[in-house]
VMD Tcl script that draws the C-alpha trace (Angstrom):
set ca {
  {36.87 31.77 -31.76}
  {39.50 34.43 -31.15}
  {38.27 37.90 -30.22}
  {40.99 39.81 -32.05}
  {41.04 43.59 -32.11}
  {43.81 44.75 -34.38}
  {46.42 43.40 -36.75}
  {48.50 44.82 -39.58}
  {45.94 44.54 -42.38}
  {42.61 46.41 -41.98}
  {39.49 44.28 -42.33}
  {38.44 45.99 -45.56}
  {41.76 45.02 -47.15}
  {41.63 41.39 -46.07}
  {40.83 38.68 -48.59}
  {37.21 38.13 -49.56}
  {37.31 34.63 -48.05}
  {38.71 35.92 -44.74}
  {35.97 38.55 -44.47}
  {33.27 36.05 -45.43}
  {34.44 33.49 -42.86}
  {34.71 36.13 -40.13}
  {31.21 37.41 -40.89}
  {29.74 33.90 -40.76}
  {31.56 33.25 -37.49}
  {30.02 36.31 -35.86}
  {26.60 35.67 -37.38}
  {26.58 32.15 -35.94}
  {27.57 33.41 -32.49}
  {24.81 36.02 -32.53}
  {22.29 33.34 -33.52}
  {23.61 31.02 -30.80}
  {23.31 33.70 -28.12}
  {19.99 35.13 -29.35}
  {17.88 33.47 -26.61}
  {19.91 35.41 -24.01}
  {20.95 38.61 -25.80}
  {18.03 39.15 -28.17}
  {19.59 38.36 -31.54}
  {21.38 41.62 -32.37}
  {24.82 41.16 -30.81}
  {27.22 38.84 -29.05}
  {29.70 39.47 -26.27}
  {32.13 37.45 -24.17}
  {31.64 39.79 -21.18}
  {29.34 38.58 -18.41}
  {26.45 41.03 -18.28}
  {25.12 41.26 -14.73}
  {22.87 44.28 -15.25}
  {25.26 46.93 -13.93}
  {28.15 46.87 -16.40}
  {29.89 50.16 -17.09}
  {31.49 48.84 -20.29}
  {31.42 45.78 -22.52}
  {32.87 44.76 -25.87}
  {31.49 42.48 -28.52}
  {30.15 42.26 -32.07}
  {27.07 42.96 -34.19}
  {26.35 42.74 -37.91}
  {26.24 45.63 -40.34}
  {23.38 46.08 -42.80}
  {25.42 44.62 -45.64}
  {27.57 41.47 -45.52}
  {30.40 40.93 -44.82}
  {30.48 44.09 -42.63}
  {30.24 43.64 -38.90}
  {31.21 45.83 -35.96}
  {33.82 45.06 -33.35}
  {32.61 47.33 -30.56}
  {33.47 48.61 -27.13}
  {30.69 50.49 -25.37}
  {31.03 52.59 -22.20}
  {28.40 54.44 -20.24}
  {28.94 58.17 -19.83}
  {29.15 57.53 -16.10}
  {31.99 55.04 -16.58}
  {33.96 57.42 -18.81}
  {33.37 60.24 -16.32}
  {34.66 58.31 -13.34}
  {37.71 57.10 -15.29}
  {38.51 60.70 -16.24}
  {38.04 61.80 -12.63}
  {40.41 59.08 -11.43}
  {42.99 60.02 -14.09}
  {42.87 63.66 -12.97}
  {43.29 62.62 -9.33}
  {46.43 60.67 -10.25}
  {47.72 63.59 -12.34}
  {47.32 65.88 -9.34}
  {49.11 63.37 -7.12}
  {52.12 63.41 -9.44}
  {52.15 67.20 -9.30}
  {52.64 66.88 -5.53}
  {54.95 63.85 -5.53}
  {56.84 62.53 -8.54}
  {56.47 58.89 -9.52}
  {59.31 57.63 -7.33}
  {57.77 54.43 -5.96}
  {59.27 51.12 -7.09}
  {57.34 49.18 -9.69}
  {56.43 45.50 -9.46}
  {59.42 44.50 -11.60}
  {61.94 46.48 -9.54}
  {61.76 44.03 -6.64}
  {61.74 40.81 -8.66}
  {64.39 38.19 -7.92}
  {65.12 34.90 -9.66}
  {64.84 31.72 -7.62}
  {68.06 29.75 -8.10}
  {66.29 26.38 -7.82}
  {63.12 26.86 -9.83}
  {64.35 29.57 -12.17}
  {61.09 31.43 -11.55}
  {60.98 35.16 -10.98}
  {59.20 36.27 -7.82}
  {58.37 39.61 -6.29}
  {58.11 40.27 -2.59}
  {55.07 42.30 -1.53}
  {55.99 45.82 -0.49}
  {54.29 48.25 1.86}
  {52.95 51.32 0.02}
  {54.89 54.43 0.94}
  {53.21 57.24 2.86}
  {54.00 60.85 1.97}
  {53.85 64.06 3.98}
  {52.53 65.85 0.90}
  {49.52 63.53 1.01}
  {48.92 64.18 4.71}
  {50.52 60.90 5.69}
  {48.52 58.88 3.18}
  {49.73 56.58 0.43}
  {49.28 57.75 -3.14}
  {46.36 55.39 -3.66}
  {44.66 56.51 -0.44}
  {45.09 60.16 -1.41}
  {43.70 59.54 -4.90}
  {40.63 57.80 -3.48}
  {40.14 60.76 -1.14}
  {40.32 63.23 -4.04}
  {37.84 61.45 -6.32}
  {34.63 62.80 -4.70}
  {36.22 66.26 -4.44}
  {37.04 66.34 -8.17}
  {33.64 64.88 -9.06}
  {31.92 67.67 -7.14}
  {33.95 70.29 -9.01}
  {32.25 69.13 -12.24}
  {35.05 70.60 -14.32}
  {35.21 67.33 -16.26}
  {32.61 66.88 -18.97}
  {31.79 63.84 -21.07}
  {29.62 63.49 -24.16}
  {27.52 60.73 -25.65}
  {28.89 59.69 -29.03}
  {30.58 57.06 -31.13}
  {33.38 56.78 -33.67}
  {34.31 54.26 -36.36}
  {37.79 52.73 -36.69}
  {38.57 50.97 -39.94}
  {42.09 49.90 -38.94}
  {40.77 46.82 -37.13}
  {41.60 43.54 -38.83}
  {38.55 41.76 -37.43}
  {35.48 43.77 -38.32}
  {35.00 47.54 -38.20}
  {35.98 49.10 -34.91}
  {33.28 51.01 -33.06}
  {33.92 53.00 -29.88}
  {30.72 54.20 -28.25}
  {29.84 56.15 -25.12}
  {26.13 56.05 -24.39}
  {24.01 57.96 -21.91}
  {22.60 55.05 -19.90}
  {22.98 54.27 -16.19}
  {24.24 50.76 -16.93}
  {24.86 48.54 -19.95}
  {21.95 46.17 -19.71}
  {21.03 43.86 -22.58}
  {18.13 46.20 -23.38}
  {20.38 49.28 -23.40}
  {22.86 47.66 -25.79}
  {20.10 46.53 -28.14}
  {18.59 50.03 -28.09}
  {21.98 51.52 -29.00}
  {22.48 49.06 -31.87}
  {19.07 49.89 -33.32}
  {19.85 53.60 -33.10}
  {23.31 53.22 -34.64}
  {22.01 51.07 -37.50}
  {19.76 53.91 -38.66}
  {22.83 55.68 -40.06}
  {25.92 53.49 -39.34}
  {27.80 56.78 -38.93}
  {29.78 58.58 -36.25}
  {27.96 60.85 -33.82}
  {28.78 63.33 -31.06}
  {26.24 64.93 -28.76}
  {26.57 68.63 -27.96}
  {25.24 68.14 -24.42}
  {28.01 68.01 -21.77}
  {27.48 65.64 -18.86}
  {28.98 65.66 -15.36}
  {28.15 63.61 -12.30}
  {28.21 64.17 -8.55}
  {29.62 61.44 -6.26}
  {26.12 60.25 -5.34}
  {25.18 59.85 -9.01}
  {27.54 56.90 -9.48}
  {27.08 53.77 -7.41}
  {30.58 52.32 -7.79}
  {33.62 54.57 -8.26}
  {36.17 51.77 -8.48}
  {37.84 50.45 -11.62}
  {35.55 48.00 -13.41}
  {36.53 44.64 -14.84}
  {34.29 42.11 -16.57}
  {34.28 38.36 -16.15}
  {34.92 36.57 -19.46}
  {32.08 34.14 -19.99}
  {30.04 33.19 -23.05}
  {26.32 34.04 -22.68}
  {25.21 30.41 -22.92}
  {27.38 29.72 -19.85}
  {25.99 32.48 -17.62}
  {23.49 30.24 -15.86}
  {25.63 27.10 -15.65}
}
mol new
graphics top color blue
foreach p $ca { graphics top sphere $p radius 0.5 }
foreach p [lrange $ca 0 end-1] q [lrange $ca 1 end] { graphics top cylinder $p $q radius 0.2 }
display resetview
């Protein structure tokens, strides 16, 4: 099973056999993972109860349509936007002049492998003697408290995906639990249409438990307890 996102030919323009096989593939995975996920969707992201985002698949009302989704919580989108603004403000103070990982790479004459020596992050007077990363982390609660950033619950459809119909969703839930994802799918399936809430949302630092960048372990649901 390859969890492909995009390719040259949109899913709706693929051959009938390709779409049928892809649909059956996803249907079988959903059935296989039903005892863990409830029978509406499948994902390769390990769901530990406090995910801020996941991606996966669920079936449309009519074969061979299925959705290739990525779901974020509004909290996760908010904190990513806050972090992006903190970095933008850092570049207003100090241009991006620090060497990248590839700038220090050298080729080993014996092995032919490229290696990079670890470097010490540079400290800047404009950041009060902090590194850029330290300054950004310091600014995150300040920007969050400003509440100038607003996020909205909503979802959009993307028919340029080659494997299913793309669905990008931001839902107003503290975490992406199995129950929260199933509730969203049931709500979406009432219309199978795009949606955008008119209610702006902002969060204070204490509203979000973890302000770091989130990554998900890749693990099939039937392997979670092994």
